[in-house]
C-alpha positions in Angstrom: 14.9 10.1 -64.8 16.2 6.5 -63.7 15.4 4.5 -60.5 18.1 6.1 -58.3 17.0 9.8 -59.0 13.3 8.7 -58.2 14.3 7.0 -55.0 16.4 10.0 -54.1 13.4 12.5 -54.6 11.3 10.1 -52.7 13.6 10.0 -49.6 14.0 13.8 -49.8 10.3 14.1 -49.9 10.0 11.7 -47.0 12.8 13.6 -45.0 11.1 16.9 -45.6 7.6 15.5 -44.3 9.5 14.0 -41.3 11.0 17.4 -40.4 7.6 19.1 -40.6 6.3 16.5 -38.2 9.0 17.0 -35.7 8.3 20.7 -35.9 4.6 20.1 -35.5 5.2 17.8 -32.4 7.4 20.3 -30.8 4.7 23.0 -31.3 1.9 20.8 -29.9 4.3 19.9 -26.8 4.4 23.8 -26.2 0.7 24.1 -26.6 0.3 21.2 -24.3 2.6 22.9 -21.7 0.7 26.1 -21.9 -2.7 24.4 -21.5 -1.3 22.6 -18.2 -0.2 26.0 -17.1 -3.6 27.6 -17.7 -5.4 24.7 -16.1 -3.3 25.1 -12.9 -3.9 28.7 -12.8 -7.6 28.1 -13.0 -7.4 25.3 -10.5 -5.7 27.8 -7.9 -8.2 30.6 -8.8 -10.6 28.9 -6.6 -8.3 29.7 -3.5 -7.9 33.1 -1.7 -4.3 34.5 -1.7 -4.0 33.4 2.0 -5.1 29.8 1.1 -2.6 29.7 -1.8 0.2 30.7 0.7 -0.8 27.8 3.2 -1.3 25.5 0.2 2.1 26.2 -1.0 3.7 25.6 2.6 1.7 22.4 2.8 2.9 21.2 -0.6 6.5 21.9 0.6 5.8 19.5 3.5 5.8 22.2 6.2 3.9 21.2 9.5 1.3 23.5 10.9 3.8 24.8 13.6 6.3 25.7 10.9 3.5 27.3 9.0 2.8 29.3 12.0 6.3 30.5 12.3 6.6 31.3 8.6 3.3 33.0 7.9 2.7 34.5 11.5 -0.8 33.0 11.5 -2.7 31.2 14.4 -2.9 27.5 14.4 -6.7 27.7 14.1 -6.4 30.1 11.0 -4.2 27.7 9.4 -6.4 24.7 10.1 -9.4 26.5 8.9 -7.6 27.4 5.6 -6.5 23.9 5.1 -10.0 22.6 5.6 -11.5 25.4 3.2 -8.7 24.3 0.6 -9.7 20.8 0.9 -13.4 21.5 0.4 -12.9 23.9 -2.4 -10.6 21.5 -4.3 -12.8 18.4 -3.4 -9.9 16.2 -2.2 -9.3 14.6 1.2 -5.5 15.5 1.4 -3.4 18.2 0.2 -0.8 15.4 -0.8 -3.7 14.8 -3.7 -2.8 18.0 -5.1 1.0 17.7 -5.4 1.0 18.4 -9.1 -0.4 21.8 -8.7 2.6 23.0 -6.7 4.2 24.7 -9.8 1.2 26.9 -10.2 1.2 28.6 -6.5 1.8 32.2 -6.6 
């Protein structure tokens, strides 16, 4: 076996390993996405169904008046649910939770 054949075999080996690495990176990306989704679901399990509805509306930028029209709830109910959401999630603003919007309902 001459130098050229050895180099070609080495290159083929490197390409094979590189291909395996690309496949593994793709698999790990899928695992990471699934973990993020599960984390988000766990995050929202702290909220009641009604709180999740208010949370989703708030994340979509709806005012309390708009939430009343959409959900047919009293203003005091929406304010109480927002307060409860902030306490449960230990945040001072719903805006701090914007990354969780993909996991609502």
